[in-house]
C-alpha positions as CSV (number, residue, x, y, z in Angstrom):
1,M,-7.0,3.0,-24.3
2,F,-5.3,6.4,-23.5
3,T,-7.9,7.1,-20.8
4,K,-7.2,3.7,-19.1
5,L,-3.5,4.4,-19.1
6,A,-4.0,7.9,-17.8
7,I,-6.1,6.5,-14.9
8,L,-3.5,3.8,-14.1
9,F,-0.7,6.3,-14.1
10,A,-2.7,8.6,-11.9
11,F,-3.5,5.7,-9.5
12,L,0.1,4.6,-9.3
13,G,1.4,8.2,-8.9
14,T,-0.8,8.6,-5.8
15,A,0.9,5.7,-4.2
16,I,4.3,7.3,-4.9
17,A,3.7,10.5,-3.1
18,A,4.3,10.2,0.6
19,P,4.8,12.9,3.3
20,T,8.4,12.9,4.4
21,G,10.7,14.7,6.8
22,A,13.9,16.5,5.8
23,S,15.9,13.2,5.7
24,G,13.4,11.5,3.4
25,E,12.0,9.6,6.3
26,P,8.2,9.2,6.0
27,T,5.9,10.9,8.5
28,L,3.9,8.0,10.2
29,P,1.0,7.8,12.6
30,T,2.2,7.0,16.1
31,Q,0.5,3.6,16.1
32,V,2.8,2.2,13.3
33,A,5.9,4.2,14.0
34,P,9.0,2.2,15.1
35,L,10.2,2.6,18.6
36,A,11.9,5.9,19.6
37,G,15.5,5.8,18.7
38,S,15.1,3.6,15.6
39,V,17.2,4.7,12.6
40,Y,15.5,5.2,9.2
41,I,17.3,3.2,6.5
42,T,15.2,3.5,3.3
43,S,11.8,3.2,1.7
44,V,10.7,1.3,-1.4
45,H,7.4,1.2,-3.3
46,A,5.6,-2.1,-4.0
47,V,3.5,-2.9,-7.0
48,G,1.8,-6.3,-6.9
49,T,-1.1,-8.3,-5.7
50,Q,-2.6,-9.4,-2.4
51,N,-3.7,-13.0,-3.1
52,Y,-6.8,-14.6,-1.6
53,V,-7.7,-18.3,-1.8
54,C,-11.2,-19.8,-1.6
55,T,-11.5,-21.8,1.6
56,N,-14.8,-23.2,2.9
57,G,-16.7,-21.1,0.3
58,T,-15.0,-17.7,1.3
59,F,-11.9,-15.9,0.0
60,V,-9.3,-15.6,2.7
61,F,-5.9,-13.9,2.5
62,S,-3.1,-16.1,1.4
63,R,0.0,-14.2,0.5
64,P,1.4,-11.1,-1.3
65,E,3.4,-11.0,-4.5
66,A,5.1,-7.7,-5.3
67,K,8.0,-6.1,-7.1
68,L,9.9,-3.4,-5.2
69,Y,11.1,-0.2,-6.7
70,A,13.3,2.6,-5.4
71,T,11.4,5.5,-3.9
72,E,12.4,7.8,-6.8
73,A,11.2,5.4,-9.4
74,R,7.9,5.3,-11.2
75,P,7.0,1.6,-11.2
76,Y,4.9,1.9,-14.4
77,A,8.0,2.9,-16.4
78,K,9.3,-0.3,-17.9
79,C,12.9,1.0,-17.9
80,I,13.0,1.3,-14.1
81,P,14.7,-1.8,-12.6
82,T,13.3,-3.5,-9.5
83,V,15.3,-3.5,-6.3
84,G,13.7,-6.6,-4.9
85,I,10.6,-8.6,-4.3
86,H,8.1,-9.2,-1.4
87,Y,6.5,-12.5,-0.7
88,F,5.4,-14.9,2.1
89,L,7.4,-17.9,3.3
90,D,5.4,-21.1,2.9
91,T,5.9,-21.8,6.6
92,A,6.8,-19.4,9.4
93,D,10.4,-19.1,10.4
94,V,11.6,-19.8,14.0
95,G,10.5,-16.4,15.1
96,G,7.0,-16.8,13.7
97,G,7.5,-14.5,10.6
98,R,6.3,-15.2,7.1
99,A,6.3,-11.8,5.4
100,T,9.6,-11.4,3.5
101,W,11.4,-8.8,1.6
102,E,14.4,-9.7,-0.6
103,F,16.7,-7.0,-2.0
104,T,18.5,-8.1,-5.1
105,D,21.3,-5.5,-4.8
106,A,24.8,-6.7,-4.3
107,P,25.1,-8.2,-1.8
108,T,21.6,-9.7,-1.6
109,S,19.8,-9.4,1.7
110,V,16.5,-10.8,3.1
111,V,14.4,-9.8,6.1
112,T,11.4,-11.8,7.4
113,V,9.0,-10.3,9.9
114,K,5.9,-10.7,12.0
115,T,3.2,-8.1,12.5
116,L,3.2,-6.1,15.7
117,V,0.4,-3.5,14.9
118,S,-2.3,-3.3,12.1
119,L,-3.9,0.1,11.6
120,P,-6.8,0.6,9.2
121,S,-5.7,2.7,6.2
122,P,-6.5,6.3,6.7
123,D,-7.6,6.3,3.1
124,G,-10.5,4.0,3.7
125,V,-11.4,0.3,3.9
126,A,-10.8,-0.4,0.2
127,N,-7.1,-0.2,1.1
128,I,-5.1,-2.8,3.0
129,P,-4.1,-1.8,6.5
130,W,-0.9,-0.1,7.5
131,L,1.4,-2.3,9.5
132,L,4.3,-2.1,11.9
133,T,6.3,-5.3,11.8
134,N,9.3,-6.7,13.7
135,A,12.2,-8.7,12.2
136,T,12.3,-12.4,13.0
137,S,15.2,-13.5,10.7
138,H,17.8,-12.1,8.3
139,K,19.9,-13.5,5.4
140,G,22.8,-11.9,3.6
141,T,24.8,-8.8,4.3
142,G,23.1,-6.1,2.2
143,V,20.8,-3.3,3.0
144,L,18.2,-5.4,4.9
145,S,20.7,-7.3,7.1
146,N,20.3,-4.8,10.0
147,V,16.6,-4.1,9.6
148,Q,14.5,-4.4,12.9
149,Y,11.2,-2.9,11.7
150,V,9.4,-2.7,8.5
151,V,6.4,-0.3,8.1
152,R,3.8,-0.8,5.4
153,H,2.0,2.5,4.7
154,N,0.5,4.6,1.8
155,T,-1.5,1.5,0.8
156,K,-3.8,1.5,-2.2
157,A,-6.3,-1.3,-2.9
158,G,-5.4,-4.9,-2.2
159,T,-8.4,-5.9,-0.1
160,A,-10.9,-8.6,-0.8
161,A,-13.5,-6.0,-1.6
162,G,-15.6,-7.0,-4.6
163,L,-14.8,-10.7,-4.2
164,P,-17.7,-13.1,-3.6
165,T,-18.4,-13.4,0.2
166,S,-19.7,-17.0,-0.3
167,G,-20.0,-19.7,-2.9
168,C,-16.5,-19.5,-4.4
169,T,-14.8,-22.7,-5.7
170,A,-12.5,-24.3,-3.3
171,G,-8.8,-23.5,-4.1
172,A,-9.7,-20.7,-6.5
173,V,-7.2,-17.8,-6.2
174,A,-8.1,-14.1,-6.6
175,K,-5.2,-11.7,-7.1
176,Q,-6.1,-8.2,-6.0
177,P,-3.8,-5.4,-7.3
178,Y,-2.2,-3.1,-4.7
179,T,0.6,-0.6,-4.1
180,A,2.3,0.3,-0.9
181,T,5.3,2.0,0.5
182,Y,7.6,-0.1,2.8
183,S,10.0,1.7,5.1
184,Y,12.9,0.0,6.8
185,Y,14.4,0.9,10.2
186,S,17.3,-0.4,12.4
187,I,17.9,-0.1,16.1
188,A,20.3,2.7,17.0
């Protein structure tokens, strides 16, 4: 049991460490960096699942489910509160976005986005891609109310690797664990 916990802690700890600049802003590859002049707001760490549904005998991506933690937090420590959640809307908003982050701080705020750029993870194909996304809608007046870009980076796991490539039962759901860092930017 101790060995399994140590491995889990080591895995999650690798998702926490991210290269940053002097302001705490992450250092990102050009392909997923927000437009020049964007203002860094904050970053959070996600711990959750990327969910796949069996459709026509094959698992296809459906939606994420994740809890969000402050960058300084260690998500495996049960005493650390979450700062929000990440999920997909059932149907796209008017701007075409489905990926949604909801911060539960006071006041609550929500941002929904659509993907602009997908970049294979530099850590290998077993990890979900890094993304640059653009806001399509907002709710509330909290931290996320002025977000224009959300960047997913430092991804660990979450792909359909290891799932059957054919012959799954229609409607079956496979939840693949993942971690990632989400960084938020506004326009200057």
